[in-house]
Chimera marker file (.cmm) of the C-alpha trace (Angstrom):
<marker_set name="trace">
<marker id="1" x="0.270" y="-0.150" z="0.027" r="1" g="1" b="0" radius="0.5"/>
<marker id="2" x="1.284" y="3.681" z="-1.051" r="1" g="1" b="0" radius="0.5"/>
<marker id="3" x="0.650" y="6.811" z="0.760" r="1" g="1" b="0" radius="0.5"/>
<marker id="4" x="-2.322" y="8.662" z="-0.248" r="1" g="1" b="0" radius="0.5"/>
<marker id="5" x="-1.825" y="11.472" z="-3.122" r="1" g="1" b="0" radius="0.5"/>
<marker id="6" x="-3.691" y="14.479" z="-4.322" r="1" g="1" b="0" radius="0.5"/>
<marker id="7" x="-5.868" y="12.807" z="-6.567" r="1" g="1" b="0" radius="0.5"/>
<marker id="8" x="-7.198" y="10.552" z="-4.037" r="1" g="1" b="0" radius="0.5"/>
<marker id="9" x="-7.677" y="13.513" z="-0.993" r="1" g="1" b="0" radius="0.5"/>
<marker id="10" x="-9.004" y="15.033" z="-3.914" r="1" g="1" b="0" radius="0.5"/>
<marker id="11" x="-12.191" y="12.227" z="-4.332" r="1" g="1" b="0" radius="0.5"/>
<marker id="12" x="-11.925" y="12.183" z="-0.679" r="1" g="1" b="0" radius="0.5"/>
<marker id="13" x="-12.713" y="15.415" z="-0.252" r="1" g="1" b="0" radius="0.5"/>
<marker id="14" x="-15.081" y="15.418" z="-2.668" r="1" g="1" b="0" radius="0.5"/>
<marker id="15" x="-17.241" y="12.094" z="-1.652" r="1" g="1" b="0" radius="0.5"/>
<marker id="16" x="-17.223" y="14.052" z="1.750" r="1" g="1" b="0" radius="0.5"/>
<marker id="17" x="-19.132" y="16.943" z="-0.017" r="1" g="1" b="0" radius="0.5"/>
<marker id="18" x="-21.629" y="15.327" z="-1.207" r="1" g="1" b="0" radius="0.5"/>
<marker id="19" x="-22.678" y="13.048" z="1.783" r="1" g="1" b="0" radius="0.5"/>
<marker id="20" x="-22.289" y="15.853" z="4.580" r="1" g="1" b="0" radius="0.5"/>
<marker id="21" x="-22.850" y="18.818" z="2.627" r="1" g="1" b="0" radius="0.5"/>
<marker id="22" x="-20.496" y="22.482" z="2.292" r="1" g="1" b="0" radius="0.5"/>
<marker id="23" x="-22.464" y="23.808" z="5.511" r="1" g="1" b="0" radius="0.5"/>
<marker id="24" x="-20.333" y="21.161" z="7.808" r="1" g="1" b="0" radius="0.5"/>
<marker id="25" x="-17.465" y="20.378" z="6.648" r="1" g="1" b="0" radius="0.5"/>
<marker id="26" x="-15.794" y="23.698" z="8.239" r="1" g="1" b="0" radius="0.5"/>
<marker id="27" x="-17.701" y="22.585" z="11.898" r="1" g="1" b="0" radius="0.5"/>
<marker id="28" x="-15.945" y="18.176" z="11.039" r="1" g="1" b="0" radius="0.5"/>
<marker id="29" x="-12.483" y="19.892" z="10.608" r="1" g="1" b="0" radius="0.5"/>
<marker id="30" x="-12.957" y="21.932" z="13.696" r="1" g="1" b="0" radius="0.5"/>
<marker id="31" x="-13.957" y="18.886" z="15.740" r="1" g="1" b="0" radius="0.5"/>
<marker id="32" x="-11.383" y="16.641" z="13.858" r="1" g="1" b="0" radius="0.5"/>
<marker id="33" x="-8.827" y="19.408" z="15.397" r="1" g="1" b="0" radius="0.5"/>
<marker id="34" x="-9.883" y="19.333" z="18.405" r="1" g="1" b="0" radius="0.5"/>
<marker id="35" x="-9.601" y="15.772" z="18.640" r="1" g="1" b="0" radius="0.5"/>
<marker id="36" x="-6.587" y="15.016" z="17.912" r="1" g="1" b="0" radius="0.5"/>
<marker id="37" x="-4.834" y="18.024" z="20.154" r="1" g="1" b="0" radius="0.5"/>
<marker id="38" x="-7.050" y="16.046" z="22.805" r="1" g="1" b="0" radius="0.5"/>
<marker id="39" x="-5.197" y="13.003" z="22.012" r="1" g="1" b="0" radius="0.5"/>
<marker id="40" x="-1.707" y="14.717" z="21.507" r="1" g="1" b="0" radius="0.5"/>
<marker id="41" x="-1.932" y="16.136" z="25.249" r="1" g="1" b="0" radius="0.5"/>
<marker id="42" x="-3.245" y="12.544" z="26.561" r="1" g="1" b="0" radius="0.5"/>
<marker id="43" x="-0.413" y="10.789" z="25.302" r="1" g="1" b="0" radius="0.5"/>
<marker id="44" x="2.424" y="13.686" z="26.488" r="1" g="1" b="0" radius="0.5"/>
<marker id="45" x="0.921" y="13.666" z="29.527" r="1" g="1" b="0" radius="0.5"/>
<marker id="46" x="1.062" y="9.814" z="29.947" r="1" g="1" b="0" radius="0.5"/>
<marker id="47" x="4.963" y="9.824" z="29.266" r="1" g="1" b="0" radius="0.5"/>
<marker id="48" x="7.110" y="8.281" z="32.058" r="1" g="1" b="0" radius="0.5"/>
<marker id="49" x="11.067" y="9.088" z="32.376" r="1" g="1" b="0" radius="0.5"/>
<marker id="50" x="12.590" y="6.077" z="31.715" r="1" g="1" b="0" radius="0.5"/>
<marker id="51" x="16.073" y="7.357" z="31.110" r="1" g="1" b="0" radius="0.5"/>
<marker id="52" x="18.733" y="4.589" z="33.389" r="1" g="1" b="0" radius="0.5"/>
<marker id="53" x="19.635" y="6.185" z="36.506" r="1" g="1" b="0" radius="0.5"/>
<marker id="54" x="23.071" y="5.398" z="38.236" r="1" g="1" b="0" radius="0.5"/>
<marker id="55" x="23.430" y="3.431" z="40.898" r="1" g="1" b="0" radius="0.5"/>
<marker id="56" x="23.813" y="6.383" z="43.953" r="1" g="1" b="0" radius="0.5"/>
<marker id="57" x="20.886" y="7.890" z="42.468" r="1" g="1" b="0" radius="0.5"/>
<marker id="58" x="18.706" y="4.929" z="43.150" r="1" g="1" b="0" radius="0.5"/>
<marker id="59" x="19.997" y="4.400" z="46.477" r="1" g="1" b="0" radius="0.5"/>
<marker id="60" x="19.706" y="7.978" z="47.563" r="1" g="1" b="0" radius="0.5"/>
<marker id="61" x="22.852" y="8.708" z="47.539" r="1" g="1" b="0" radius="0.5"/>
<marker id="62" x="24.853" y="7.318" z="50.632" r="1" g="1" b="0" radius="0.5"/>
<marker id="63" x="27.385" y="4.664" z="50.402" r="1" g="1" b="0" radius="0.5"/>
<marker id="64" x="27.210" y="1.251" z="52.984" r="1" g="1" b="0" radius="0.5"/>
<link id1="1" id2="2" r="1" g="1" b="0" radius="0.2"/>
<link id1="2" id2="3" r="1" g="1" b="0" radius="0.2"/>
<link id1="3" id2="4" r="1" g="1" b="0" radius="0.2"/>
<link id1="4" id2="5" r="1" g="1" b="0" radius="0.2"/>
<link id1="5" id2="6" r="1" g="1" b="0" radius="0.2"/>
<link id1="6" id2="7" r="1" g="1" b="0" radius="0.2"/>
<link id1="7" id2="8" r="1" g="1" b="0" radius="0.2"/>
<link id1="8" id2="9" r="1" g="1" b="0" radius="0.2"/>
<link id1="9" id2="10" r="1" g="1" b="0" radius="0.2"/>
<link id1="10" id2="11" r="1" g="1" b="0" radius="0.2"/>
<link id1="11" id2="12" r="1" g="1" b="0" radius="0.2"/>
<link id1="12" id2="13" r="1" g="1" b="0" radius="0.2"/>
<link id1="13" id2="14" r="1" g="1" b="0" radius="0.2"/>
<link id1="14" id2="15" r="1" g="1" b="0" radius="0.2"/>
<link id1="15" id2="16" r="1" g="1" b="0" radius="0.2"/>
<link id1="16" id2="17" r="1" g="1" b="0" radius="0.2"/>
<link id1="17" id2="18" r="1" g="1" b="0" radius="0.2"/>
<link id1="18" id2="19" r="1" g="1" b="0" radius="0.2"/>
<link id1="19" id2="20" r="1" g="1" b="0" radius="0.2"/>
<link id1="20" id2="21" r="1" g="1" b="0" radius="0.2"/>
<link id1="21" id2="22" r="1" g="1" b="0" radius="0.2"/>
<link id1="22" id2="23" r="1" g="1" b="0" radius="0.2"/>
<link id1="23" id2="24" r="1" g="1" b="0" radius="0.2"/>
<link id1="24" id2="25" r="1" g="1" b="0" radius="0.2"/>
<link id1="25" id2="26" r="1" g="1" b="0" radius="0.2"/>
<link id1="26" id2="27" r="1" g="1" b="0" radius="0.2"/>
<link id1="27" id2="28" r="1" g="1" b="0" radius="0.2"/>
<link id1="28" id2="29" r="1" g="1" b="0" radius="0.2"/>
<link id1="29" id2="30" r="1" g="1" b="0" radius="0.2"/>
<link id1="30" id2="31" r="1" g="1" b="0" radius="0.2"/>
<link id1="31" id2="32" r="1" g="1" b="0" radius="0.2"/>
<link id1="32" id2="33" r="1" g="1" b="0" radius="0.2"/>
<link id1="33" id2="34" r="1" g="1" b="0" radius="0.2"/>
<link id1="34" id2="35" r="1" g="1" b="0" radius="0.2"/>
<link id1="35" id2="36" r="1" g="1" b="0" radius="0.2"/>
<link id1="36" id2="37" r="1" g="1" b="0" radius="0.2"/>
<link id1="37" id2="38" r="1" g="1" b="0" radius="0.2"/>
<link id1="38" id2="39" r="1" g="1" b="0" radius="0.2"/>
<link id1="39" id2="40" r="1" g="1" b="0" radius="0.2"/>
<link id1="40" id2="41" r="1" g="1" b="0" radius="0.2"/>
<link id1="41" id2="42" r="1" g="1" b="0" radius="0.2"/>
<link id1="42" id2="43" r="1" g="1" b="0" radius="0.2"/>
<link id1="43" id2="44" r="1" g="1" b="0" radius="0.2"/>
<link id1="44" id2="45" r="1" g="1" b="0" radius="0.2"/>
<link id1="45" id2="46" r="1" g="1" b="0" radius="0.2"/>
<link id1="46" id2="47" r="1" g="1" b="0" radius="0.2"/>
<link id1="47" id2="48" r="1" g="1" b="0" radius="0.2"/>
<link id1="48" id2="49" r="1" g="1" b="0" radius="0.2"/>
<link id1="49" id2="50" r="1" g="1" b="0" radius="0.2"/>
<link id1="50" id2="51" r="1" g="1" b="0" radius="0.2"/>
<link id1="51" id2="52" r="1" g="1" b="0" radius="0.2"/>
<link id1="52" id2="53" r="1" g="1" b="0" radius="0.2"/>
<link id1="53" id2="54" r="1" g="1" b="0" radius="0.2"/>
<link id1="54" id2="55" r="1" g="1" b="0" radius="0.2"/>
<link id1="55" id2="56" r="1" g="1" b="0" radius="0.2"/>
<link id1="56" id2="57" r="1" g="1" b="0" radius="0.2"/>
<link id1="57" id2="58" r="1" g="1" b="0" radius="0.2"/>
<link id1="58" id2="59" r="1" g="1" b="0" radius="0.2"/>
<link id1="59" id2="60" r="1" g="1" b="0" radius="0.2"/>
<link id1="60" id2="61" r="1" g="1" b="0" radius="0.2"/>
<link id1="61" id2="62" r="1" g="1" b="0" radius="0.2"/>
<link id1="62" id2="63" r="1" g="1" b="0" radius="0.2"/>
<link id1="63" id2="64" r="1" g="1" b="0" radius="0.2"/>
</marker_set>
């Protein structure tokens, strides 16, 4: 499978215009953008620090 080119995107846009109408497309685009932004922020906030630590950082720096 290849990536979407300009002709494919144009066909998708024309089908969307037919199905939803010209009045609803800006609202659909806005809602899609909000959903993508919310998804990105949710995935960013869920990240944890996985950098390796030195043994003295793990034990609090005190050697016995």
